[in-house]
All heavy atoms as TSV, in Angstrom:
chain	resi	resn	atom	element	x	y	z
A	1	MET	N	N	-25.357	-14.647	-50.477
A	1	MET	CA	C	-26.116	-13.417	-50.239
A	1	MET	C	C	-27.245	-13.642	-49.230
A	1	MET	O	O	-28.019	-12.755	-48.978
A	1	MET	CB	C	-26.661	-12.877	-51.554
A	1	MET	CG	C	-27.024	-11.440	-51.392
A	1	MET	SD	S	-27.631	-10.385	-52.683
A	1	MET	CE	C	-27.748	-11.164	-54.185
A	2	ALA	N	N	-27.327	-14.799	-48.634
A	2	ALA	CA	C	-28.422	-15.116	-47.714
A	2	ALA	C	C	-28.517	-14.152	-46.543
A	2	ALA	O	O	-29.604	-13.842	-46.086
A	2	ALA	CB	C	-28.291	-16.550	-47.211
A	3	ASN	N	N	-27.387	-13.680	-46.060
A	3	ASN	CA	C	-27.429	-12.724	-44.953
A	3	ASN	C	C	-28.130	-11.434	-45.337
A	3	ASN	O	O	-28.835	-10.850	-44.526
A	3	ASN	CB	C	-26.021	-12.405	-44.452
A	3	ASN	CG	C	-25.503	-13.466	-43.498
A	3	ASN	OD1	O	-26.265	-14.271	-42.995
A	3	ASN	ND2	N	-24.215	-13.450	-43.263
A	4	VAL	N	N	-27.936	-10.997	-46.563
A	4	VAL	CA	C	-28.571	-9.758	-47.018
A	4	VAL	C	C	-30.084	-9.901	-46.984
A	4	VAL	O	O	-30.779	-9.019	-46.480
A	4	VAL	CB	C	-28.089	-9.364	-48.438
A	4	VAL	CG1	C	-28.854	-8.158	-48.947
A	4	VAL	CG2	C	-26.606	-9.089	-48.440
A	5	GLU	N	N	-30.579	-11.016	-47.499
A	5	GLU	CA	C	-32.037	-11.212	-47.503
A	5	GLU	C	C	-32.589	-11.195	-46.075
A	5	GLU	O	O	-33.618	-10.589	-45.810
A	5	GLU	CB	C	-32.420	-12.539	-48.166
A	5	GLU	CG	C	-32.132	-12.614	-49.639
A	5	GLU	CD	C	-30.773	-13.213	-49.932
A	5	GLU	OE1	O	-30.393	-14.238	-49.329
A	5	GLU	OE2	O	-30.081	-12.651	-50.788
A	6	LYS	N	N	-31.887	-11.873	-45.173
A	6	LYS	CA	C	-32.331	-11.931	-43.781
A	6	LYS	C	C	-32.335	-10.534	-43.161
A	6	LYS	O	O	-33.290	-10.143	-42.484
A	6	LYS	CB	C	-31.403	-12.858	-42.987
A	6	LYS	CG	C	-31.823	-13.070	-41.560
A	6	LYS	CD	C	-30.901	-14.050	-40.853
A	6	LYS	CE	C	-31.330	-14.197	-39.409
A	6	LYS	NZ	N	-30.400	-15.008	-38.638
A	7	ILE	N	N	-31.279	-9.784	-43.400
A	7	ILE	CA	C	-31.189	-8.425	-42.851
A	7	ILE	C	C	-32.307	-7.547	-43.399
A	7	ILE	O	O	-32.960	-6.818	-42.645
A	7	ILE	CB	C	-29.804	-7.814	-43.157
A	7	ILE	CG1	C	-28.730	-8.527	-42.340
A	7	ILE	CG2	C	-29.794	-6.309	-42.888
A	7	ILE	CD1	C	-27.306	-8.203	-42.761
A	8	LEU	N	N	-32.539	-7.602	-44.704
A	8	LEU	CA	C	-33.586	-6.767	-45.306
A	8	LEU	C	C	-34.954	-7.074	-44.714
A	8	LEU	O	O	-35.704	-6.160	-44.354
A	8	LEU	CB	C	-33.622	-6.957	-46.823
A	8	LEU	CG	C	-32.413	-6.457	-47.603
A	8	LEU	CD1	C	-32.584	-6.762	-49.089
A	8	LEU	CD2	C	-32.187	-4.975	-47.382
A	9	LYS	N	N	-35.272	-8.357	-44.618
A	9	LYS	CA	C	-36.589	-8.729	-44.088
A	9	LYS	C	C	-36.714	-8.353	-42.613
A	9	LYS	O	O	-37.745	-7.828	-42.188
A	9	LYS	CB	C	-36.848	-10.222	-44.280
A	9	LYS	CG	C	-38.266	-10.607	-43.911
A	9	LYS	CD	C	-38.631	-11.985	-44.370
A	9	LYS	CE	C	-40.091	-12.239	-44.071
A	9	LYS	NZ	N	-40.545	-13.513	-44.582
A	10	GLU	N	N	-35.659	-8.591	-41.827
A	10	GLU	CA	C	-35.705	-8.243	-40.404
A	10	GLU	C	C	-35.857	-6.739	-40.199
A	10	GLU	O	O	-36.644	-6.297	-39.360
A	10	GLU	CB	C	-34.457	-8.746	-39.685
A	10	GLU	CG	C	-34.458	-10.246	-39.471
A	10	GLU	CD	C	-33.175	-10.772	-38.835
A	10	GLU	OE1	O	-32.229	-9.984	-38.615
A	10	GLU	OE2	O	-33.123	-11.981	-38.555
A	11	LYS	N	N	-35.105	-5.955	-40.956
A	11	LYS	CA	C	-35.192	-4.492	-40.839
A	11	LYS	C	C	-36.578	-4.018	-41.234
A	11	LYS	O	O	-37.171	-3.167	-40.566
A	11	LYS	CB	C	-34.139	-3.810	-41.724
A	11	LYS	CG	C	-32.725	-3.984	-41.248
A	11	LYS	CD	C	-32.428	-3.066	-40.097
A	11	LYS	CE	C	-30.962	-3.050	-39.745
A	11	LYS	NZ	N	-30.680	-2.164	-38.627
A	12	ARG	N	N	-37.092	-4.560	-42.331
A	12	ARG	CA	C	-38.407	-4.128	-42.821
A	12	ARG	C	C	-39.496	-4.434	-41.806
A	12	ARG	O	O	-40.317	-3.571	-41.481
A	12	ARG	CB	C	-38.716	-4.816	-44.168
A	12	ARG	CG	C	-40.053	-4.402	-44.754
A	12	ARG	CD	C	-40.241	-4.932	-46.154
A	12	ARG	NE	N	-40.151	-6.384	-46.258
A	12	ARG	CZ	C	-41.113	-7.226	-45.897
A	12	ARG	NH1	N	-42.242	-6.775	-45.373
A	12	ARG	NH2	N	-40.944	-8.533	-46.040
A	13	THR	N	N	-39.488	-5.648	-41.264
A	13	THR	CA	C	-40.526	-6.007	-40.300
A	13	THR	C	C	-40.363	-5.247	-38.983
A	13	THR	O	O	-41.347	-4.852	-38.373
A	13	THR	CB	C	-40.574	-7.527	-40.060
A	13	THR	OG1	O	-39.297	-7.985	-39.660
A	13	THR	CG2	C	-41.000	-8.267	-41.308
A	14	ALA	N	N	-39.115	-5.012	-38.576
A	14	ALA	CA	C	-38.879	-4.262	-37.336
A	14	ALA	C	C	-39.403	-2.828	-37.453
A	14	ALA	O	O	-39.874	-2.249	-36.464
A	14	ALA	CB	C	-37.388	-4.235	-37.002
A	15	LEU	N	N	-39.346	-2.273	-38.661
A	15	LEU	CA	C	-39.842	-0.919	-38.883
A	15	LEU	C	C	-41.341	-0.895	-39.177
A	15	LEU	O	O	-41.927	0.175	-39.346
A	15	LEU	CB	C	-39.081	-0.262	-40.042
A	15	LEU	CG	C	-37.607	0.048	-39.775
A	15	LEU	CD1	C	-36.904	0.449	-41.064
A	15	LEU	CD2	C	-37.467	1.133	-38.716
A	16	GLY	N	N	-41.941	-2.075	-39.280
A	16	GLY	CA	C	-43.382	-2.155	-39.556
A	16	GLY	C	C	-43.730	-1.744	-40.970
A	16	GLY	O	O	-44.819	-1.230	-41.224
A	17	LEU	N	N	-42.803	-1.988	-41.897
A	17	LEU	CA	C	-43.020	-1.596	-43.287
A	17	LEU	C	C	-43.393	-2.807	-44.140
A	17	LEU	O	O	-42.970	-3.922	-43.858
A	17	LEU	CB	C	-41.742	-0.974	-43.864
A	17	LEU	CG	C	-41.234	0.301	-43.205
A	17	LEU	CD1	C	-39.862	0.677	-43.755
A	17	LEU	CD2	C	-42.219	1.437	-43.406
A	18	THR	N	N	-44.165	-2.558	-45.171
A	18	THR	CA	C	-44.456	-3.594	-46.156
A	18	THR	C	C	-43.458	-3.452	-47.296
A	18	THR	O	O	-42.748	-2.440	-47.407
A	18	THR	CB	C	-45.878	-3.437	-46.727
A	18	THR	OG1	O	-45.946	-2.191	-47.440
A	18	THR	CG2	C	-46.939	-3.477	-45.628
A	19	GLN	N	N	-43.417	-4.447	-48.163
A	19	GLN	CA	C	-42.567	-4.324	-49.346
A	19	GLN	C	C	-43.011	-3.142	-50.199
A	19	GLN	O	O	-42.185	-2.450	-50.788
A	19	GLN	CB	C	-42.589	-5.617	-50.162
A	19	GLN	CG	C	-41.845	-6.750	-49.500
A	19	GLN	CD	C	-41.732	-7.973	-50.381
A	19	GLN	OE1	O	-42.456	-8.119	-51.370
A	19	GLN	NE2	N	-40.837	-8.873	-50.025
A	20	ASP	N	N	-44.315	-2.902	-50.253
A	20	ASP	CA	C	-44.833	-1.737	-50.989
A	20	ASP	C	C	-44.279	-0.438	-50.410
A	20	ASP	O	O	-43.897	0.466	-51.158
A	20	ASP	CB	C	-46.365	-1.688	-50.950
A	20	ASP	CG	C	-47.002	-2.662	-51.920
A	20	ASP	OD1	O	-46.538	-2.755	-53.067
A	20	ASP	OD2	O	-47.974	-3.324	-51.521
A	21	ASP	N	N	-44.262	-0.334	-49.079
A	21	ASP	CA	C	-43.753	0.869	-48.422
A	21	ASP	C	C	-42.300	1.127	-48.797
A	21	ASP	O	O	-41.918	2.245	-49.152
A	21	ASP	CB	C	-43.840	0.745	-46.895
A	21	ASP	CG	C	-45.259	0.641	-46.366
A	21	ASP	OD1	O	-46.187	1.180	-47.002
A	21	ASP	OD2	O	-45.429	0.008	-45.297
A	22	VAL	N	N	-41.486	0.088	-48.699
A	22	VAL	CA	C	-40.058	0.230	-48.994
A	22	VAL	C	C	-39.857	0.584	-50.460
A	22	VAL	O	O	-39.071	1.473	-50.797
A	22	VAL	CB	C	-39.278	-1.046	-48.620
A	22	VAL	CG1	C	-37.816	-0.917	-49.014
A	22	VAL	CG2	C	-39.407	-1.328	-47.133
A	23	ALA	N	N	-40.556	-0.116	-51.338
A	23	ALA	CA	C	-40.429	0.153	-52.773
A	23	ALA	C	C	-40.797	1.597	-53.088
A	23	ALA	O	O	-40.089	2.271	-53.843
A	23	ALA	CB	C	-41.311	-0.808	-53.562
A	24	GLU	N	N	-41.878	2.078	-52.499
A	24	GLU	CA	C	-42.307	3.449	-52.739
A	24	GLU	C	C	-41.250	4.439	-52.259
A	24	GLU	O	O	-40.894	5.380	-52.974
A	24	GLU	CB	C	-43.641	3.716	-52.031
A	24	GLU	CG	C	-44.208	5.096	-52.316
A	24	GLU	CD	C	-45.569	5.306	-51.674
A	24	GLU	OE1	O	-46.357	4.344	-51.612
A	24	GLU	OE2	O	-45.823	6.437	-51.231
A	25	GLN	N	N	-40.732	4.221	-51.060
A	25	GLN	CA	C	-39.707	5.118	-50.520
A	25	GLN	C	C	-38.421	5.073	-51.340
A	25	GLN	O	O	-37.735	6.085	-51.495
A	25	GLN	CB	C	-39.396	4.768	-49.069
A	25	GLN	CG	C	-40.515	5.107	-48.102
A	25	GLN	CD	C	-40.158	4.744	-46.679
A	25	GLN	OE1	O	-39.031	4.943	-46.237
A	25	GLN	NE2	N	-41.118	4.192	-45.951
A	26	ALA	N	N	-38.095	3.899	-51.870
A	26	ALA	CA	C	-36.869	3.734	-52.662
A	26	ALA	C	C	-37.071	4.109	-54.129
A	26	ALA	O	O	-36.134	4.060	-54.920
A	26	ALA	CB	C	-36.371	2.302	-52.559
A	27	LYS	N	N	-38.316	4.432	-54.485
A	27	LYS	CA	C	-38.667	4.822	-55.856
A	27	LYS	C	C	-38.392	3.700	-56.864
A	27	LYS	O	O	-37.839	3.919	-57.943
A	27	LYS	CB	C	-37.937	6.109	-56.261
A	27	LYS	CG	C	-38.318	7.301	-55.403
A	27	LYS	CD	C	-37.558	8.543	-55.821
A	27	LYS	CE	C	-38.004	9.769	-55.078
A	27	LYS	NZ	N	-37.657	9.808	-53.680
A	28	ILE	N	N	-38.805	2.481	-56.461
A	28	ILE	CA	C	-38.726	1.324	-57.343
A	28	ILE	C	C	-40.067	0.598	-57.267
A	28	ILE	O	O	-40.902	0.927	-56.428
A	28	ILE	CB	C	-37.568	0.364	-56.962
A	28	ILE	CG1	C	-37.727	-0.133	-55.515
A	28	ILE	CG2	C	-36.220	1.045	-57.175
A	28	ILE	CD1	C	-36.690	-1.177	-55.077
A	29	THR	N	N	-40.258	-0.404	-58.116
A	29	THR	CA	C	-41.514	-1.154	-58.069
A	29	THR	C	C	-41.450	-2.200	-56.955
A	29	THR	O	O	-40.378	-2.658	-56.573
A	29	THR	CB	C	-41.794	-1.871	-59.406
A	29	THR	OG1	O	-40.797	-2.859	-59.620
A	29	THR	CG2	C	-41.840	-0.871	-60.558
A	30	ARG	N	N	-42.617	-2.598	-56.467
A	30	ARG	CA	C	-42.651	-3.635	-55.438
A	30	ARG	C	C	-42.116	-4.973	-55.957
A	30	ARG	O	O	-41.349	-5.637	-55.262
A	30	ARG	CB	C	-44.066	-3.795	-54.853
A	30	ARG	CG	C	-43.994	-4.584	-53.538
A	30	ARG	CD	C	-44.978	-5.698	-53.356
A	30	ARG	NE	N	-45.572	-6.283	-54.510
A	30	ARG	CZ	C	-45.166	-7.440	-55.056
A	30	ARG	NH1	N	-44.147	-8.115	-54.586
A	30	ARG	NH2	N	-45.796	-7.927	-56.097
A	31	PRO	N	N	-42.469	-5.374	-57.190
A	31	PRO	CA	C	-41.903	-6.640	-57.673
A	31	PRO	C	C	-40.365	-6.614	-57.717
A	31	PRO	O	O	-39.725	-7.619	-57.401
A	31	PRO	CB	C	-42.495	-6.789	-59.081
A	31	PRO	CG	C	-43.779	-6.028	-59.010
A	31	PRO	CD	C	-43.486	-4.849	-58.110
A	32	TYR	N	N	-39.788	-5.489	-58.098
A	32	TYR	CA	C	-38.328	-5.378	-58.133
A	32	TYR	C	C	-37.762	-5.471	-56.718
A	32	TYR	O	O	-36.811	-6.211	-56.467
A	32	TYR	CB	C	-37.925	-4.061	-58.804
A	32	TYR	CG	C	-36.439	-3.819	-58.901
A	32	TYR	CD1	C	-35.551	-4.833	-59.244
A	32	TYR	CD2	C	-35.912	-2.562	-58.669
A	32	TYR	CE1	C	-34.186	-4.602	-59.342
A	32	TYR	CE2	C	-34.547	-2.316	-58.766
A	32	TYR	CZ	C	-33.694	-3.342	-59.103
A	32	TYR	OH	O	-32.346	-3.112	-59.192
A	33	TYR	N	N	-38.390	-4.761	-55.766
A	33	TYR	CA	C	-37.919	-4.850	-54.386
A	33	TYR	C	C	-38.049	-6.284	-53.866
A	33	TYR	O	O	-37.162	-6.799	-53.201
A	33	TYR	CB	C	-38.647	-3.885	-53.437
A	33	TYR	CG	C	-38.140	-4.091	-52.034
A	33	TYR	CD1	C	-36.909	-3.580	-51.646
A	33	TYR	CD2	C	-38.834	-4.895	-51.127
A	33	TYR	CE1	C	-36.382	-3.844	-50.391
A	33	TYR	CE2	C	-38.317	-5.165	-49.872
A	33	TYR	CZ	C	-37.094	-4.634	-49.515
A	33	TYR	OH	O	-36.563	-4.920	-48.275
A	34	SER	N	N	-39.149	-6.920	-54.178
A	34	SER	CA	C	-39.380	-8.299	-53.736
A	34	SER	C	C	-38.268	-9.219	-54.227
A	34	SER	O	O	-37.788	-10.089	-53.485
A	34	SER	CB	C	-40.741	-8.783	-54.246
A	34	SER	OG	O	-40.965	-10.119	-53.886
A	35	GLN	N	N	-37.844	-9.027	-55.469
A	35	GLN	CA	C	-36.764	-9.849	-56.025
A	35	GLN	C	C	-35.436	-9.560	-55.328
A	35	GLN	O	O	-34.638	-10.468	-55.123
A	35	GLN	CB	C	-36.649	-9.620	-57.522
A	35	GLN	CG	C	-37.817	-10.199	-58.290
A	35	GLN	CD	C	-37.675	-10.034	-59.791
A	35	GLN	OE1	O	-36.644	-9.620	-60.293
A	35	GLN	NE2	N	-38.729	-10.357	-60.512
A	36	ILE	N	N	-35.213	-8.311	-54.954
A	36	ILE	CA	C	-34.000	-7.951	-54.209
A	36	ILE	C	C	-34.028	-8.622	-52.840
A	36	ILE	O	O	-33.054	-9.250	-52.422
A	36	ILE	CB	C	-33.863	-6.416	-54.063
A	36	ILE	CG1	C	-33.641	-5.767	-55.427
A	36	ILE	CG2	C	-32.730	-6.063	-53.093
A	36	ILE	CD1	C	-33.775	-4.246	-55.421
A	37	GLU	N	N	-35.157	-8.505	-52.141
A	37	GLU	CA	C	-35.272	-9.081	-50.804
A	37	GLU	C	C	-35.160	-10.605	-50.839
A	37	GLU	O	O	-34.648	-11.208	-49.899
A	37	GLU	CB	C	-36.589	-8.654	-50.151
A	37	GLU	CG	C	-36.669	-9.020	-48.687
A	37	GLU	CD	C	-37.923	-8.520	-47.997
A	37	GLU	OE1	O	-37.953	-7.332	-47.623
A	37	GLU	OE2	O	-38.874	-9.309	-47.850
A	38	ALA	N	N	-35.608	-11.219	-51.925
A	38	ALA	CA	C	-35.529	-12.677	-52.063
A	38	ALA	C	C	-34.142	-13.138	-52.515
A	38	ALA	O	O	-33.860	-14.333	-52.512
A	38	ALA	CB	C	-36.586	-13.165	-53.044
A	39	GLY	N	N	-33.297	-12.204	-52.901
A	39	GLY	CA	C	-31.958	-12.554	-53.346
A	39	GLY	C	C	-31.868	-12.915	-54.813
A	39	GLY	O	O	-30.849	-13.436	-55.263
A	40	ASN	N	N	-32.924	-12.648	-55.566
A	40	ASN	CA	C	-32.930	-12.970	-56.992
A	40	ASN	C	C	-32.354	-11.866	-57.868
A	40	ASN	O	O	-32.008	-12.118	-59.016
A	40	ASN	CB	C	-34.355	-13.291	-57.453
A	40	ASN	CG	C	-34.902	-14.502	-56.744
A	40	ASN	OD1	O	-34.176	-15.439	-56.436
A	40	ASN	ND2	N	-36.190	-14.486	-56.456
A	41	LYS	N	N	-32.300	-10.655	-57.345
A	41	LYS	CA	C	-31.751	-9.516	-58.087
A	41	LYS	C	C	-30.798	-8.759	-57.182
A	41	LYS	O	O	-30.991	-8.689	-55.967
A	41	LYS	CB	C	-32.864	-8.540	-58.516
A	41	LYS	CG	C	-33.830	-9.080	-59.513
A	41	LYS	CD	C	-33.445	-8.664	-60.899
A	41	LYS	CE	C	-34.529	-9.111	-61.874
A	41	LYS	NZ	N	-34.088	-9.105	-63.218
A	42	ARG	N	N	-29.791	-8.162	-57.790
A	42	ARG	CA	C	-28.876	-7.286	-57.063
A	42	ARG	C	C	-29.172	-5.861	-57.529
A	42	ARG	O	O	-29.191	-5.600	-58.732
A	42	ARG	CB	C	-27.430	-7.656	-57.380
A	42	ARG	CG	C	-26.439	-6.844	-56.577
A	42	ARG	CD	C	-25.031	-7.264	-56.850
A	42	ARG	NE	N	-24.838	-8.640	-56.380
A	42	ARG	CZ	C	-23.658	-9.162	-56.143
A	42	ARG	NH1	N	-22.566	-8.470	-56.333
A	42	ARG	NH2	N	-23.548	-10.400	-55.717
A	43	PRO	N	N	-29.421	-4.942	-56.601
A	43	PRO	CA	C	-29.778	-3.581	-57.014
A	43	PRO	C	C	-28.580	-2.823	-57.576
A	43	PRO	O	O	-27.429	-3.133	-57.254
A	43	PRO	CB	C	-30.255	-2.939	-55.718
A	43	PRO	CG	C	-29.498	-3.658	-54.650
A	43	PRO	CD	C	-29.387	-5.081	-55.149
A	44	SER	N	N	-28.890	-1.824	-58.393
A	44	SER	CA	C	-27.844	-0.914	-58.853
A	44	SER	C	C	-27.320	-0.149	-57.640
A	44	SER	O	O	-28.004	-0.082	-56.604
A	44	SER	CB	C	-28.414	0.067	-59.874
A	44	SER	OG	O	-29.314	0.962	-59.226
A	45	PRO	N	N	-26.145	0.449	-57.728
A	45	PRO	CA	C	-25.645	1.234	-56.587
A	45	PRO	C	C	-26.617	2.322	-56.130
A	45	PRO	O	O	-26.795	2.524	-54.932
A	45	PRO	CB	C	-24.334	1.825	-57.105
A	45	PRO	CG	C	-23.860	0.796	-58.093
A	45	PRO	CD	C	-25.123	0.299	-58.767
A	46	ASP	N	N	-27.278	2.996	-57.064
A	46	ASP	CA	C	-28.233	4.051	-56.685
A	46	ASP	C	C	-29.396	3.483	-55.876
A	46	ASP	O	O	-29.799	4.048	-54.858
A	46	ASP	CB	C	-28.779	4.779	-57.920
A	46	ASP	CG	C	-27.771	5.723	-58.543
A	46	ASP	OD1	O	-26.783	6.089	-57.869
A	46	ASP	OD2	O	-27.967	6.098	-59.710
A	47	VAL	N	N	-29.934	2.366	-56.342
A	47	VAL	CA	C	-31.050	1.729	-55.635
A	47	VAL	C	C	-30.573	1.179	-54.294
A	47	VAL	O	O	-31.261	1.318	-53.275
A	47	VAL	CB	C	-31.703	0.631	-56.507
A	47	VAL	CG1	C	-32.718	-0.177	-55.704
A	47	VAL	CG2	C	-32.363	1.251	-57.727
A	48	ALA	N	N	-29.395	0.577	-54.279
A	48	ALA	CA	C	-28.834	0.043	-53.024
A	48	ALA	C	C	-28.705	1.158	-51.991
A	48	ALA	O	O	-29.035	0.970	-50.814
A	48	ALA	CB	C	-27.481	-0.608	-53.286
A	49	LYS	N	N	-28.260	2.327	-52.415
A	49	LYS	CA	C	-28.107	3.467	-51.501
A	49	LYS	C	C	-29.453	3.935	-50.966
A	49	LYS	O	O	-29.575	4.275	-49.789
A	49	LYS	CB	C	-27.377	4.614	-52.199
A	49	LYS	CG	C	-25.911	4.316	-52.429
A	49	LYS	CD	C	-25.241	5.407	-53.240
A	49	LYS	CE	C	-23.806	5.015	-53.567
A	49	LYS	NZ	N	-23.138	5.997	-54.430
A	50	ARG	N	N	-30.475	3.936	-51.820
A	50	ARG	CA	C	-31.803	4.365	-51.354
A	50	ARG	C	C	-32.392	3.373	-50.354
A	50	ARG	O	O	-32.967	3.774	-49.338
A	50	ARG	CB	C	-32.736	4.576	-52.550
A	50	ARG	CG	C	-32.321	5.762	-53.421
A	50	ARG	CD	C	-33.412	6.228	-54.358
A	50	ARG	NE	N	-33.874	5.227	-55.298
A	50	ARG	CZ	C	-33.481	5.136	-56.568
A	50	ARG	NH1	N	-32.570	5.958	-57.063
A	50	ARG	NH2	N	-34.000	4.208	-57.355
A	51	ILE	N	N	-32.257	2.083	-50.638
A	51	ILE	CA	C	-32.767	1.064	-49.709
A	51	ILE	C	C	-31.987	1.126	-48.400
A	51	ILE	O	O	-32.565	1.084	-47.315
A	51	ILE	CB	C	-32.697	-0.345	-50.329
A	51	ILE	CG1	C	-33.649	-0.447	-51.526
A	51	ILE	CG2	C	-33.030	-1.417	-49.286
A	51	ILE	CD1	C	-33.478	-1.724	-52.352
A	52	ALA	N	N	-30.675	1.232	-48.497
A	52	ALA	CA	C	-29.835	1.299	-47.296
A	52	ALA	C	C	-30.190	2.504	-46.429
A	52	ALA	O	O	-30.182	2.404	-45.202
A	52	ALA	CB	C	-28.366	1.341	-47.696
A	53	ALA	N	N	-30.529	3.610	-47.052
A	53	ALA	CA	C	-30.907	4.809	-46.292
A	53	ALA	C	C	-32.196	4.565	-45.502
A	53	ALA	O	O	-32.322	5.027	-44.359
A	53	ALA	CB	C	-31.070	6.003	-47.234
A	54	ILE	N	N	-33.120	3.832	-46.081
A	54	ILE	CA	C	-34.377	3.526	-45.390
A	54	ILE	C	C	-34.092	2.707	-44.131
A	54	ILE	O	O	-34.654	2.956	-43.071
A	54	ILE	CB	C	-35.345	2.761	-46.327
A	54	ILE	CG1	C	-35.774	3.654	-47.491
A	54	ILE	CG2	C	-36.561	2.246	-45.554
A	54	ILE	CD1	C	-36.409	2.897	-48.648
A	55	TYR	N	N	-33.202	1.726	-44.271
A	55	TYR	CA	C	-32.907	0.816	-43.173
A	55	TYR	C	C	-31.738	1.261	-42.302
A	55	TYR	O	O	-31.424	0.598	-41.322
A	55	TYR	CB	C	-32.605	-0.582	-43.721
A	55	TYR	CG	C	-33.786	-1.247	-44.397
A	55	TYR	CD1	C	-33.612	-1.985	-45.560
A	55	TYR	CD2	C	-35.061	-1.168	-43.869
A	55	TYR	CE1	C	-34.670	-2.626	-46.173
A	55	TYR	CE2	C	-36.126	-1.796	-44.479
A	55	TYR	CZ	C	-35.928	-2.522	-45.625
A	55	TYR	OH	O	-36.979	-3.159	-46.232
A	56	GLN	N	N	-31.092	2.355	-42.691
A	56	GLN	CA	C	-29.927	2.867	-41.968
A	56	GLN	C	C	-28.849	1.787	-41.852
A	56	GLN	O	O	-28.362	1.471	-40.759
A	56	GLN	CB	C	-30.318	3.431	-40.602
A	56	GLN	CG	C	-31.260	4.601	-40.728
A	56	GLN	CD	C	-31.630	5.219	-39.397
A	56	GLN	OE1	O	-31.517	4.589	-38.345
A	56	GLN	NE2	N	-32.065	6.455	-39.432
A	57	ILE	N	N	-28.517	1.217	-43.002
A	57	ILE	CA	C	-27.448	0.233	-43.090
A	57	ILE	C	C	-26.464	0.699	-44.159
A	57	ILE	O	O	-26.763	1.609	-44.940
A	57	ILE	CB	C	-27.979	-1.188	-43.436
A	57	ILE	CG1	C	-28.761	-1.187	-44.757
A	57	ILE	CG2	C	-28.824	-1.742	-42.302
A	57	ILE	CD1	C	-29.210	-2.565	-45.228
A	58	GLU	N	N	-25.324	0.058	-44.218
A	58	GLU	CA	C	-24.302	0.390	-45.216
A	58	GLU	C	C	-24.743	-0.152	-46.582
A	58	GLU	O	O	-25.098	-1.335	-46.690
A	58	GLU	CB	C	-22.964	-0.235	-44.782
A	58	GLU	CG	C	-21.806	0.139	-45.645
A	58	GLU	CD	C	-21.492	1.632	-45.641
A	58	GLU	OE1	O	-21.541	2.258	-44.554
A	58	GLU	OE2	O	-21.206	2.163	-46.727
A	59	TRP	N	N	-24.727	0.682	-47.599
A	59	TRP	CA	C	-25.230	0.261	-48.912
A	59	TRP	C	C	-24.374	-0.826	-49.556
A	59	TRP	O	O	-24.866	-1.595	-50.376
A	59	TRP	CB	C	-25.395	1.460	-49.853
A	59	TRP	CG	C	-24.109	2.059	-50.337
A	59	TRP	CD1	C	-23.383	3.029	-49.708
A	59	TRP	CD2	C	-23.415	1.752	-51.542
A	59	TRP	NE1	N	-22.278	3.336	-50.444
A	59	TRP	CE2	C	-22.266	2.573	-51.585
A	59	TRP	CE3	C	-23.645	0.861	-52.591
A	59	TRP	CZ2	C	-21.352	2.518	-52.624
A	59	TRP	CZ3	C	-22.732	0.813	-53.627
A	59	TRP	CH2	C	-21.598	1.645	-53.636
A	60	THR	N	N	-23.121	-0.919	-49.169
A	60	THR	CA	C	-22.237	-1.916	-49.781
A	60	THR	C	C	-22.568	-3.346	-49.350
A	60	THR	O	O	-22.029	-4.289	-49.929
A	60	THR	CB	C	-20.767	-1.600	-49.447
A	60	THR	OG1	O	-20.622	-1.508	-48.022
A	60	THR	CG2	C	-20.316	-0.300	-50.094
A	61	ILE	N	N	-23.470	-3.499	-48.399
A	61	ILE	CA	C	-23.898	-4.842	-47.966
A	61	ILE	C	C	-24.430	-5.662	-49.139
A	61	ILE	O	O	-24.319	-6.874	-49.157
A	61	ILE	CB	C	-24.936	-4.742	-46.840
A	61	ILE	CG1	C	-25.154	-6.116	-46.194
A	61	ILE	CG2	C	-26.272	-4.208	-47.345
A	61	ILE	CD1	C	-25.998	-6.083	-44.942
A	62	PHE	N	N	-24.979	-4.987	-50.140
A	62	PHE	CA	C	-25.541	-5.688	-51.293
A	62	PHE	C	C	-24.463	-6.316	-52.172
A	62	PHE	O	O	-24.759	-7.149	-53.025
A	62	PHE	CB	C	-26.385	-4.728	-52.140
A	62	PHE	CG	C	-27.631	-4.265	-51.453
A	62	PHE	CD1	C	-27.664	-3.020	-50.830
A	62	PHE	CD2	C	-28.756	-5.062	-51.385
A	62	PHE	CE1	C	-28.813	-2.575	-50.182
A	62	PHE	CE2	C	-29.907	-4.633	-50.742
A	62	PHE	CZ	C	-29.934	-3.391	-50.146
A	63	TYR	N	N	-23.216	-5.907	-51.981
A	63	TYR	CA	C	-22.125	-6.375	-52.829
A	63	TYR	C	C	-21.062	-7.157	-52.064
A	63	TYR	O	O	-20.021	-7.467	-52.606
A	63	TYR	CB	C	-21.484	-5.183	-53.556
A	63	TYR	CG	C	-22.529	-4.376	-54.305
A	63	TYR	CD1	C	-23.015	-3.195	-53.762
A	63	TYR	CD2	C	-23.035	-4.839	-55.511
A	63	TYR	CE1	C	-24.001	-2.479	-54.427
A	63	TYR	CE2	C	-24.018	-4.125	-56.172
A	63	TYR	CZ	C	-24.495	-2.941	-55.626
A	63	TYR	OH	O	-25.469	-2.242	-56.280
A	64	ALA	N	N	-21.340	-7.475	-50.814
A	64	ALA	CA	C	-20.361	-8.189	-49.977
A	64	ALA	C	C	-20.282	-9.654	-50.359
A	64	ALA	O	O	-21.188	-10.233	-50.869
A	64	ALA	CB	C	-20.732	-8.047	-48.511
């Protein structure tokens, strides 16, 4: 899952967003988002879709 973490961090920094910003937009907590970005947690499909929408990526990337 290392590619996912890299993509999430690159997209977030390219958009000038903090983990707090992404978590707020995705309607999740920052600690939960942090664990997703670090590769320690896999989001539910609903959460994956919300995060993917923020970054304009395919939500299934979390399950590849």
